[in-house]
C-alpha positions as a Markdown table, in Angstrom:
| # | Residue | x | y | z |
|---|---|---|---|---|
| 1 | Met | 45.4 | 62.5 | 119.0 |
| 2 | Glu | 42.2 | 61.8 | 117.1 |
| 3 | Lys | 41.9 | 65.5 | 116.2 |
| 4 | Leu | 45.6 | 65.6 | 115.0 |
| 5 | Ala | 45.0 | 62.4 | 112.8 |
| 6 | Lys | 41.8 | 63.8 | 111.3 |
| 7 | Asn | 43.5 | 67.1 | 110.4 |
| 8 | Thr | 46.6 | 65.4 | 109.0 |
| 9 | Ile | 44.6 | 63.0 | 106.8 |
| 10 | Trp | 42.3 | 65.8 | 105.4 |
| 11 | Asn | 45.2 | 68.1 | 104.7 |
| 12 | Ser | 47.4 | 65.3 | 103.2 |
| 13 | Ala | 44.5 | 64.2 | 100.9 |
| 14 | Gly | 43.9 | 67.7 | 99.8 |
| 15 | Val | 47.5 | 68.7 | 99.1 |
| 16 | Leu | 48.4 | 65.5 | 97.3 |
| 17 | Thr | 45.2 | 65.8 | 95.1 |
| 18 | Tyr | 46.0 | 69.4 | 94.3 |
| 19 | Phe | 49.6 | 68.7 | 93.3 |
| 20 | Ala | 48.6 | 65.6 | 91.3 |
| 21 | Cys | 46.2 | 67.8 | 89.3 |
| 22 | Gln | 48.8 | 70.4 | 88.7 |
| 23 | Trp | 51.2 | 67.7 | 87.4 |
| 24 | Leu | 48.4 | 66.3 | 85.2 |
| 25 | Ile | 48.0 | 69.7 | 83.6 |
| 26 | Thr | 51.6 | 69.6 | 82.4 |
| 27 | Val | 50.8 | 66.2 | 80.8 |
| 28 | Val | 47.4 | 67.3 | 79.4 |
| 29 | Val | 48.9 | 70.3 | 77.7 |
| 30 | Val | 51.2 | 68.0 | 75.7 |
| 31 | Arg | 48.6 | 65.4 | 74.9 |
| 32 | Leu | 46.0 | 68.0 | 73.6 |
| 33 | Ser | 48.4 | 70.2 | 71.6 |
| 34 | Ala | 49.7 | 69.7 | 68.1 |
| 35 | Asp | 53.3 | 70.4 | 69.2 |
| 36 | Tyr | 55.4 | 71.4 | 72.3 |
| 37 | Thr | 54.7 | 75.1 | 71.9 |
| 38 | Asn | 51.9 | 75.2 | 74.5 |
| 39 | Ala | 53.9 | 73.1 | 76.9 |
| 40 | Gly | 56.7 | 75.6 | 76.5 |
| 41 | Tyr | 54.4 | 78.6 | 77.1 |
| 42 | Leu | 53.0 | 77.0 | 80.2 |
| 43 | Ala | 56.4 | 76.0 | 81.6 |
| 44 | Leu | 57.5 | 79.6 | 81.1 |
| 45 | Ala | 54.5 | 80.9 | 83.0 |
| 46 | Met | 55.1 | 78.5 | 85.9 |
| 47 | Gly | 58.8 | 79.4 | 86.0 |
| 48 | Val | 58.4 | 83.1 | 85.9 |
| 49 | Thr | 55.6 | 83.2 | 88.5 |
| 50 | Asn | 57.5 | 81.1 | 91.1 |
| 51 | Leu | 59.5 | 84.1 | 92.3 |
| 52 | Phe | 56.5 | 86.4 | 92.4 |
| 53 | His | 54.4 | 83.8 | 94.2 |
| 54 | Thr | 57.0 | 83.8 | 97.0 |
| 55 | Ile | 56.5 | 87.6 | 97.3 |
| 56 | Ala | 52.7 | 87.1 | 97.4 |
| 57 | Ala | 52.9 | 84.4 | 100.1 |
| 58 | Tyr | 55.6 | 86.3 | 102.0 |
| 59 | Asn | 56.0 | 83.2 | 104.2 |
| 60 | Ile | 53.4 | 84.7 | 106.5 |
| 61 | Arg | 51.6 | 81.4 | 107.1 |
| 62 | Ala | 54.2 | 80.0 | 109.4 |
| 63 | Phe | 54.2 | 83.2 | 111.5 |
| 64 | Gln | 50.4 | 83.4 | 111.5 |
| 65 | Val | 49.9 | 79.8 | 112.7 |
| 66 | Ser | 52.5 | 80.2 | 115.5 |
| 67 | Asp | 51.1 | 83.6 | 116.7 |
| 68 | Ile | 50.0 | 82.1 | 120.0 |
| 69 | Ser | 49.8 | 85.4 | 121.8 |
| 70 | Gly | 47.5 | 87.1 | 119.2 |
| 71 | Glu | 50.1 | 89.7 | 118.4 |
| 72 | Tyr | 48.3 | 90.5 | 115.2 |
| 73 | Asn | 44.6 | 89.8 | 114.6 |
| 74 | Asp | 43.2 | 87.9 | 111.6 |
| 75 | Ser | 42.2 | 91.1 | 109.9 |
| 76 | Val | 45.8 | 92.3 | 109.8 |
| 77 | Tyr | 47.0 | 89.0 | 108.3 |
| 78 | Val | 44.3 | 89.1 | 105.6 |
| 79 | Ala | 44.9 | 92.8 | 104.8 |
| 80 | Thr | 48.7 | 92.2 | 104.6 |
| 81 | Arg | 48.2 | 89.2 | 102.3 |
| 82 | Val | 46.0 | 91.3 | 100.0 |
| 83 | Leu | 48.8 | 93.9 | 99.8 |
| 84 | Thr | 51.5 | 91.4 | 99.1 |
| 85 | Cys | 49.4 | 89.7 | 96.4 |
| 86 | Val | 48.8 | 93.1 | 94.7 |
| 87 | Ile | 52.5 | 93.9 | 94.9 |
| 88 | Ser | 53.5 | 90.6 | 93.4 |
| 89 | Ile | 51.1 | 91.0 | 90.5 |
| 90 | Leu | 52.4 | 94.5 | 89.7 |
| 91 | Leu | 56.0 | 93.3 | 89.9 |
| 92 | Cys | 55.2 | 90.4 | 87.5 |
| 93 | Ala | 53.5 | 92.9 | 85.2 |
| 94 | Ala | 56.6 | 95.1 | 85.2 |
| 95 | Phe | 58.8 | 92.1 | 84.4 |
| 96 | Val | 56.5 | 90.9 | 81.6 |
| 97 | Leu | 56.3 | 94.4 | 80.1 |
| 98 | Phe | 60.1 | 94.7 | 79.7 |
| 99 | Ala | 60.8 | 91.1 | 78.8 |
| 100 | Asn | 61.2 | 90.1 | 75.2 |
| 101 | Leu | 57.9 | 88.1 | 75.0 |
| 102 | Ser | 55.0 | 87.9 | 72.5 |
| 103 | Leu | 51.6 | 89.3 | 73.5 |
| 104 | Thr | 50.3 | 85.7 | 73.9 |
| 105 | Gln | 53.1 | 84.8 | 76.3 |
| 106 | Gln | 52.6 | 88.0 | 78.3 |
| 107 | Leu | 48.8 | 87.3 | 78.7 |
| 108 | Ile | 49.4 | 83.7 | 79.7 |
| 109 | Ile | 52.0 | 84.7 | 82.3 |
| 110 | Met | 49.8 | 87.4 | 83.8 |
| 111 | Ile | 46.7 | 85.2 | 84.0 |
| 112 | Tyr | 48.8 | 82.4 | 85.6 |
| 113 | Met | 50.2 | 85.0 | 88.0 |
| 114 | Ile | 46.6 | 85.8 | 89.1 |
| 115 | Phe | 46.1 | 82.1 | 89.6 |
| 116 | Arg | 49.2 | 81.9 | 91.9 |
| 117 | Ala | 48.3 | 85.1 | 93.7 |
| 118 | Asn | 44.9 | 83.5 | 94.4 |
| 119 | Asp | 46.7 | 80.5 | 95.9 |
| 120 | Ala | 48.5 | 82.8 | 98.2 |
| 121 | Phe | 45.4 | 84.8 | 99.1 |
| 122 | Ile | 43.4 | 81.6 | 100.0 |
| 123 | Asp | 46.4 | 80.4 | 102.1 |
| 124 | Val | 45.8 | 83.2 | 104.7 |
| 125 | Phe | 42.3 | 81.8 | 105.3 |
| 126 | His | 43.8 | 78.3 | 105.6 |
| 127 | Gly | 46.0 | 79.8 | 108.3 |
| 128 | Ile | 42.8 | 80.7 | 110.2 |
| 129 | Asp | 41.4 | 77.2 | 109.6 |
| 130 | Gln | 44.6 | 75.6 | 110.9 |
| 131 | Lys | 44.8 | 77.7 | 114.1 |
| 132 | Asn | 41.2 | 76.5 | 114.8 |
| 133 | Trp | 42.1 | 72.9 | 114.0 |
| 134 | Lys | 39.7 | 72.8 | 111.0 |
| 135 | Met | 42.1 | 71.5 | 108.4 |
| 136 | Asp | 39.3 | 69.5 | 106.9 |
| 137 | Tyr | 38.2 | 72.8 | 105.4 |
| 138 | Ile | 41.7 | 73.1 | 103.9 |
| 139 | Gly | 41.6 | 69.6 | 102.4 |
| 140 | Ile | 38.2 | 70.0 | 100.8 |
| 141 | Ser | 39.4 | 73.3 | 99.3 |
| 142 | Phe | 42.5 | 71.8 | 97.8 |
| 143 | Ile | 40.5 | 68.8 | 96.4 |
| 144 | Ala | 37.8 | 71.1 | 94.9 |
| 145 | Arg | 40.3 | 73.5 | 93.4 |
| 146 | Gly | 42.5 | 70.8 | 92.0 |
| 147 | Val | 39.7 | 68.8 | 90.3 |
| 148 | Leu | 37.9 | 71.8 | 88.9 |
| 149 | Met | 41.0 | 73.5 | 87.6 |
| 150 | Leu | 42.1 | 70.3 | 85.9 |
| 151 | Leu | 38.7 | 69.7 | 84.3 |
| 152 | Ser | 38.2 | 73.3 | 83.2 |
| 153 | Phe | 41.8 | 73.4 | 81.7 |
| 154 | Met | 41.2 | 70.1 | 79.8 |
| 155 | Leu | 37.8 | 71.1 | 78.4 |
| 156 | Leu | 38.8 | 74.7 | 77.4 |
| 157 | Leu | 42.2 | 73.6 | 75.9 |
| 158 | Trp | 40.4 | 71.0 | 73.8 |
| 159 | Ile | 37.7 | 73.4 | 72.6 |
| 160 | Phe | 39.7 | 76.7 | 72.4 |
| 161 | Asp | 43.4 | 77.4 | 73.1 |
| 162 | Leu | 45.9 | 77.6 | 76.0 |
| 163 | Leu | 45.1 | 81.2 | 77.0 |
| 164 | Val | 41.4 | 80.4 | 77.4 |
| 165 | Ala | 42.3 | 77.3 | 79.3 |
| 166 | Val | 44.5 | 79.2 | 81.8 |
| 167 | Val | 41.7 | 81.8 | 82.2 |
| 168 | Gly | 39.2 | 79.0 | 82.9 |
| 169 | Met | 41.4 | 77.3 | 85.6 |
| 170 | Thr | 42.1 | 80.6 | 87.2 |
| 171 | Thr | 38.4 | 81.5 | 87.3 |
| 172 | Ser | 37.5 | 78.1 | 88.9 |
| 173 | Ala | 40.2 | 78.5 | 91.6 |
| 174 | Val | 39.0 | 82.0 | 92.4 |
| 175 | Leu | 35.4 | 80.9 | 92.7 |
| 176 | Ile | 36.3 | 78.2 | 95.2 |
| 177 | Gly | 38.0 | 80.8 | 97.3 |
| 178 | Val | 35.1 | 83.2 | 97.2 |
| 179 | Leu | 32.3 | 80.6 | 97.7 |
| 180 | Tyr | 34.0 | 78.2 | 100.0 |
| 181 | Asp | 37.2 | 79.3 | 101.8 |
| 182 | Ile | 36.2 | 82.8 | 102.8 |
| 183 | Pro | 32.8 | 81.9 | 104.2 |
| 184 | Arg | 34.2 | 79.0 | 106.2 |
| 185 | Ala | 37.0 | 81.2 | 107.7 |
| 186 | Lys | 34.4 | 83.8 | 108.6 |
| 187 | Lys | 32.7 | 81.3 | 110.8 |
| 188 | Leu | 35.9 | 80.8 | 112.8 |
| 189 | Thr | 36.9 | 84.4 | 113.4 |
| 190 | Ser | 35.5 | 87.9 | 113.6 |
| 191 | Phe | 37.3 | 90.5 | 111.4 |
| 192 | Thr | 37.9 | 93.7 | 113.2 |
| 193 | Thr | 39.5 | 97.1 | 112.4 |
| 194 | Tyr | 43.2 | 97.5 | 112.2 |
| 195 | Ala | 45.8 | 100.2 | 111.7 |
| 196 | Gly | 48.1 | 100.6 | 108.7 |
| 197 | Lys | 51.1 | 100.5 | 111.1 |
| 198 | Gln | 50.2 | 97.0 | 112.1 |
| 199 | Ile | 50.5 | 95.9 | 108.4 |
| 200 | Ile | 53.9 | 97.6 | 108.2 |
| 201 | Ser | 55.0 | 95.9 | 111.4 |
| 202 | Leu | 54.0 | 92.5 | 110.1 |
| 203 | Leu | 55.7 | 93.0 | 106.8 |
| 204 | Lys | 58.9 | 93.9 | 108.7 |
| 205 | Arg | 58.6 | 90.9 | 110.9 |
| 206 | Cys | 58.1 | 88.5 | 108.0 |
| 207 | Phe | 60.5 | 90.0 | 105.6 |
| 208 | Pro | 63.4 | 87.8 | 106.7 |
| 209 | Leu | 61.1 | 84.8 | 106.5 |
| 210 | Met | 60.3 | 85.7 | 102.9 |
| 211 | Leu | 64.1 | 86.0 | 102.2 |
| 212 | Val | 64.6 | 82.5 | 103.6 |
| 213 | Ile | 62.3 | 81.0 | 101.0 |
| 214 | Leu | 63.9 | 83.0 | 98.3 |
| 215 | Ile | 67.3 | 81.8 | 99.4 |
| 216 | Ser | 66.1 | 78.2 | 99.5 |
| 217 | Met | 64.7 | 78.6 | 95.9 |
| 218 | Ala | 68.0 | 80.1 | 94.8 |
| 219 | Val | 70.0 | 77.0 | 95.9 |
| 220 | Leu | 67.8 | 74.8 | 93.7 |
| 221 | Ala | 67.8 | 77.3 | 90.8 |
| 222 | Tyr | 71.6 | 77.9 | 90.9 |
| 223 | Ser | 72.4 | 74.1 | 90.9 |
| 224 | Lys | 70.2 | 73.6 | 87.9 |
| 225 | Tyr | 71.5 | 76.7 | 86.2 |
| 226 | Ser | 75.0 | 75.5 | 86.7 |
| 227 | Val | 74.2 | 72.2 | 84.9 |
| 228 | Glu | 73.0 | 74.2 | 81.9 |
| 229 | Arg | 76.0 | 76.5 | 82.1 |
| 230 | Val | 78.6 | 73.8 | 82.3 |
| 231 | Tyr | 77.0 | 71.0 | 80.2 |
| 232 | Gly | 74.3 | 72.6 | 78.1 |
| 233 | Ala | 70.5 | 72.6 | 77.8 |
| 234 | Glu | 70.2 | 69.0 | 76.9 |
| 235 | Ala | 72.0 | 67.8 | 80.0 |
| 236 | Leu | 69.8 | 70.0 | 82.1 |
| 237 | Gly | 66.7 | 68.5 | 80.4 |
| 238 | Ile | 67.9 | 65.0 | 81.2 |
| 239 | Tyr | 68.7 | 66.0 | 84.8 |
| 240 | Ala | 65.3 | 67.7 | 85.4 |
| 241 | Ser | 63.4 | 64.8 | 83.9 |
| 242 | Val | 65.1 | 62.2 | 85.9 |
| 243 | Thr | 65.0 | 64.0 | 89.3 |
| 244 | Thr | 61.4 | 65.3 | 89.1 |
| 245 | Pro | 60.0 | 62.3 | 90.9 |
| 246 | Ala | 62.1 | 63.2 | 94.0 |
| 247 | Leu | 59.7 | 66.1 | 94.5 |
| 248 | Ile | 57.4 | 63.5 | 95.9 |
| 249 | Ile | 59.5 | 63.6 | 99.1 |
| 250 | Gln | 58.9 | 67.4 | 99.5 |
| 251 | Val | 55.2 | 67.2 | 98.7 |
| 252 | Ala | 54.7 | 64.2 | 101.0 |
| 253 | Thr | 56.6 | 65.7 | 103.9 |
| 254 | Ala | 55.0 | 69.1 | 103.4 |
| 255 | Thr | 51.6 | 67.5 | 103.9 |
| 256 | Leu | 52.7 | 65.7 | 107.0 |
| 257 | Leu | 54.3 | 68.8 | 108.4 |
| 258 | Ala | 51.2 | 70.9 | 108.1 |
| 259 | Pro | 50.1 | 70.4 | 111.7 |
| 260 | Val | 53.6 | 71.0 | 113.1 |
| 261 | Gly | 53.2 | 74.8 | 113.4 |
| 262 | Ser | 50.2 | 74.5 | 115.6 |
| 263 | Leu | 51.8 | 71.7 | 117.7 |
| 264 | Leu | 55.0 | 73.7 | 118.3 |
| 265 | Ala | 53.0 | 76.8 | 119.1 |
| 266 | Gly | 51.0 | 74.8 | 121.6 |
| 267 | Ser | 54.1 | 73.4 | 123.4 |
| 268 | Leu | 55.5 | 77.0 | 123.6 |
| 269 | Lys | 52.3 | 78.3 | 125.1 |
| 270 | Glu | 52.4 | 75.5 | 127.7 |
| 271 | Gly | 56.0 | 76.2 | 128.4 |
| 272 | Asp | 56.8 | 72.5 | 127.7 |
| 273 | Lys | 60.3 | 72.2 | 126.3 |
| 274 | Thr | 60.3 | 68.4 | 126.5 |
| 275 | Lys | 57.2 | 68.3 | 124.3 |
| 276 | Phe | 58.7 | 70.8 | 121.9 |
| 277 | Val | 61.8 | 68.6 | 121.5 |
| 278 | Lys | 59.7 | 65.5 | 121.1 |
| 279 | Ile | 57.7 | 67.0 | 118.3 |
| 280 | Leu | 60.9 | 68.0 | 116.6 |
| 281 | Ile | 62.4 | 64.5 | 116.9 |
| 282 | Ile | 59.2 | 62.8 | 115.7 |
| 283 | Phe | 58.8 | 64.9 | 112.6 |
| 284 | Ser | 62.6 | 64.6 | 111.8 |
| 285 | Tyr | 62.2 | 60.8 | 111.9 |
| 286 | Ile | 59.2 | 61.1 | 109.6 |
| 287 | Ile | 61.3 | 63.0 | 107.1 |
| 288 | Ala | 64.2 | 60.6 | 107.4 |
| 289 | Gly | 61.8 | 57.6 | 106.9 |
| 290 | Val | 60.1 | 59.1 | 103.8 |
| 291 | Thr | 63.5 | 59.9 | 102.3 |
| 292 | Ala | 65.0 | 56.5 | 103.0 |
| 293 | Leu | 61.9 | 54.8 | 101.6 |
| 294 | Phe | 62.1 | 56.8 | 98.4 |
| 295 | Val | 65.8 | 56.1 | 97.9 |
| 296 | Val | 65.3 | 52.3 | 98.4 |
| 297 | Leu | 62.4 | 52.2 | 96.0 |
| 298 | Ser | 64.3 | 54.2 | 93.5 |
| 299 | Tyr | 67.1 | 51.6 | 93.5 |
| 300 | Phe | 64.6 | 48.8 | 92.8 |
| 301 | Phe | 62.0 | 50.4 | 90.7 |
| 302 | Gly | 63.5 | 53.7 | 89.5 |
| 303 | Ala | 64.6 | 52.3 | 86.1 |
| 304 | Arg | 61.2 | 50.8 | 85.4 |
| 305 | Val | 59.2 | 54.0 | 86.3 |
| 306 | Leu | 61.5 | 56.3 | 84.4 |
| 307 | Ser | 61.4 | 54.2 | 81.3 |
| 308 | Leu | 57.6 | 54.2 | 81.4 |
| 309 | Leu | 57.6 | 57.9 | 81.6 |
| 310 | Tyr | 60.4 | 58.9 | 79.2 |
| 311 | Gly | 61.4 | 55.8 | 77.3 |
| 312 | Ala | 64.5 | 53.5 | 77.3 |
| 313 | Ser | 66.9 | 56.4 | 76.4 |
| 314 | Ile | 66.7 | 57.8 | 79.9 |
| 315 | Leu | 68.0 | 54.5 | 81.6 |
| 316 | Pro | 71.7 | 55.4 | 81.6 |
| 317 | Asn | 70.9 | 58.4 | 83.9 |
| 318 | Val | 68.7 | 56.5 | 86.5 |
| 319 | Arg | 71.5 | 56.9 | 89.1 |
| 320 | Leu | 70.7 | 60.6 | 89.3 |
| 321 | Leu | 67.4 | 59.8 | 91.0 |
| 322 | His | 69.0 | 58.4 | 94.2 |
| 323 | Gly | 71.1 | 61.4 | 95.0 |
| 324 | Ala | 68.2 | 63.7 | 94.2 |
| 325 | Gly | 66.1 | 61.9 | 96.8 |
| 326 | Ile | 68.7 | 62.6 | 99.5 |
| 327 | Gly | 68.8 | 66.3 | 98.5 |
| 328 | Ala | 65.0 | 66.5 | 98.5 |
| 329 | Gly | 65.0 | 65.0 | 102.0 |
| 330 | Leu | 67.5 | 67.6 | 103.3 |
| 331 | Thr | 65.3 | 70.3 | 101.7 |
| 332 | Ala | 62.3 | 68.9 | 103.5 |
| 333 | Phe | 64.2 | 69.0 | 106.8 |
| 334 | Met | 64.9 | 72.7 | 106.2 |
| 335 | Leu | 61.2 | 73.2 | 105.7 |
| 336 | Leu | 60.7 | 71.7 | 109.2 |
| 337 | Met | 63.3 | 74.1 | 110.6 |
| 338 | Asn | 61.4 | 76.9 | 109.0 |
| 339 | Trp | 58.4 | 76.0 | 111.2 |
| 340 | Val | 60.6 | 75.5 | 114.3 |
| 341 | Phe | 62.5 | 78.8 | 114.0 |
| 342 | Thr | 59.4 | 80.7 | 113.2 |
| 343 | Ala | 57.6 | 79.3 | 116.3 |
| 344 | Thr | 60.5 | 80.4 | 118.5 |
| 345 | Arg | 60.8 | 83.7 | 116.6 |
| 346 | Asp | 64.5 | 83.1 | 116.0 |
| 347 | Ile | 64.3 | 84.4 | 112.4 |
| 348 | Lys | 67.8 | 85.6 | 112.4 |
| 349 | Gly | 69.2 | 82.2 | 113.0 |
| 350 | Leu | 67.0 | 80.6 | 110.3 |
| 351 | Phe | 68.1 | 83.3 | 107.8 |
| 352 | Phe | 71.8 | 83.0 | 108.4 |
| 353 | Gly | 71.6 | 79.2 | 108.3 |
| 354 | Asn | 70.0 | 79.3 | 104.8 |
| 355 | Leu | 72.4 | 82.0 | 103.7 |
| 356 | Ile | 75.3 | 79.7 | 104.5 |
| 357 | Gly | 73.6 | 77.0 | 102.4 |
| 358 | Leu | 73.5 | 79.4 | 99.4 |
| 359 | Val | 77.1 | 80.5 | 99.8 |
| 360 | Thr | 78.1 | 76.8 | 99.9 |
| 361 | Cys | 76.1 | 76.1 | 96.8 |
| 362 | Ile | 77.8 | 78.9 | 94.8 |
| 363 | Ala | 81.2 | 78.0 | 96.1 |
| 364 | Thr | 81.0 | 74.2 | 95.3 |
| 365 | Ala | 78.9 | 74.1 | 92.1 |
| 366 | Asp | 81.6 | 74.3 | 89.5 |
| 367 | Val | 84.0 | 72.1 | 91.4 |
| 368 | Leu | 81.5 | 69.3 | 92.0 |
| 369 | Leu | 80.0 | 69.4 | 88.5 |
| 370 | Leu | 83.4 | 69.2 | 86.8 |
| 371 | Arg | 84.5 | 66.4 | 89.0 |
| 372 | Tyr | 81.3 | 64.3 | 89.0 |
| 373 | Gly | 79.5 | 65.3 | 85.8 |
| 374 | Val | 75.8 | 66.1 | 85.8 |
| 375 | Glu | 75.5 | 64.0 | 89.0 |
| 376 | Gly | 77.5 | 66.8 | 90.7 |
| 377 | Ala | 74.3 | 68.8 | 90.8 |
| 378 | Asn | 73.0 | 66.3 | 93.4 |
| 379 | His | 76.2 | 66.6 | 95.4 |
| 380 | Val | 75.8 | 70.4 | 95.3 |
| 381 | Met | 72.3 | 70.1 | 96.8 |
| 382 | Ile | 73.4 | 67.6 | 99.4 |
| 383 | Val | 76.4 | 69.6 | 100.5 |
| 384 | Ser | 74.5 | 72.9 | 100.5 |
| 385 | Met | 71.4 | 71.8 | 102.3 |
| 386 | Gly | 73.6 | 69.7 | 104.7 |
| 387 | Ala | 75.6 | 72.7 | 105.6 |
| 388 | Ala | 72.5 | 74.7 | 106.2 |
| 389 | Ala | 71.0 | 71.9 | 108.3 |
| 390 | Leu | 74.1 | 71.7 | 110.5 |
| 391 | Cys | 74.1 | 75.4 | 111.0 |
| 392 | Val | 70.5 | 75.7 | 112.1 |
| 393 | Leu | 70.8 | 72.6 | 114.3 |
| 394 | Gly | 73.8 | 74.2 | 116.1 |
| 395 | Arg | 71.9 | 77.5 | 116.4 |
| 396 | Leu | 68.8 | 75.7 | 117.7 |
| 397 | Tyr | 70.9 | 73.9 | 120.4 |
| 398 | Trp | 72.4 | 77.2 | 121.5 |
| 399 | Phe | 69.1 | 79.0 | 121.4 |
| 400 | Met | 67.3 | 76.4 | 123.5 |
| 401 | Arg | 70.0 | 76.4 | 126.2 |
| 402 | Asn | 70.2 | 80.2 | 126.4 |
| 403 | Glu | 66.8 | 81.6 | 125.5 |
| 404 | Thr | 65.0 | 79.9 | 128.4 |
| 405 | Gly | 62.3 | 82.6 | 128.5 |
| 406 | Val | 60.8 | 81.2 | 125.3 |
| 407 | Phe | 59.6 | 78.1 | 127.2 |
| 408 | Val | 57.9 | 79.9 | 130.1 |
| 409 | Lys | 54.2 | 79.0 | 130.3 |
| 410 | Gln | 52.0 | 81.8 | 129.1 |
| 411 | Glu | 48.9 | 82.8 | 131.0 |
| 412 | Val | 45.7 | 82.8 | 129.0 |
C-alpha cells in the first residue's frame, strides 16, 4: 500500500504540473503577443497534431504495462514506438504540405508535432518505469519537462517570436528525455535483440486499441463540430470556453488511474478475480466521486470562476459547465475500461463498445442540439458515452462469467 501511495502521489504531481504548464502556455501566448494571431497559430498546431499524436502513441502503453507474461520484451516496445513516431511525423508532414497554410504555420505545426512525438517516445520508457513501480521517475520527468518548456517558451517568445519559442520548448523536452528518462529506464531493464516480425505482431495487436482512442476523440470532435455546424463559430467559442474547466475531471482521474494497469495485471497474474473486481469498483467510485465533486462545486462557484476567466458576458452560459462535468466523468470511466479490457486482452469488446458510442453520437447530435440548443452538445456526450459504458459493462460481465481461463494463476 505504501508503494502504491508513493507511486500515485509522484505520478499525480507530475501529470498535474505538466498539464498546468501546457495550459499556462496558451495564456502566455496571448499575454506576450500584440494580437491573437500567435494564439491562433498555436491553437491550430495543437489541434492538427492531436490526431497524429494518437498514431504516435498507438495506445501501446496500456498493453505494455499489462504484458504480465513478457510476450514482448522492452526492446520491441521501444522499437515499435520509434516506428509509430516516425510514421506520425511523416503523415503530419504530408497533411501540412497539402493544406492551405503559410510557411510560418507549416513550420510551427511540424515543430510542435516533433514535440508531441517526443511525448509519445518518452511514454514508452515511462511504461518500463511503471512496470517496475518506479513512477517517481515519471513524476520527476513530467515536472521537469513542464517547468522547462514553460520557461523556455516564455523567454523565447518575449525575445524573439512564436516559431523560436516552439523550437525552444521542443528542445527542452527532448533534452529531458535524453538526459533523464532514457538513462533511468536503462537501469531497470536490459535491451536485447528483436525480430522485425515482433514489431509487426505488436502493431497488429495494438491497432484496435489505437482505433479505440481515435473513436473516443471522434465523439468529442463531432459533438463540437455539430455545435459550429448548427449554431455557428461564435456559439462553439462560447461552448468551448465554458466547458474547458471540465477537463479537470479527465486530468485528475487520468493521474489517479495511472497505477491501475499494474494492479489489474497483478491480479490477473495471481488468478484473483475477487481482487480484480475490487480494483475495478474502487476506481469506479473514485471517478464517480471526482465527477460529483466537480458538478457540485460548479453549481456553487462556477459563475464566479468563469467570470474571472472570461468576464461577465459569459455568465448566461454557466449552466453548460454542469452537463460538461457529467460527460467528462463518463469519458474518464471509459478510460478506466480501456485499462480493464486491455488487461484482459478483450480488445474486440472495447472496440465495439466505443464504436456504439460513436454511432450514438452521430445519430443523436442534430436532434439534441435542435431541441436543447448549445446545451444539447452536453446531452450528446452524456448519451454517447453512457451508451458506450453500458455496452462495455455488459460485455465485461459476460466475459468474466465465460472466459474463466483469464483468471487462472500463472506460474512464474
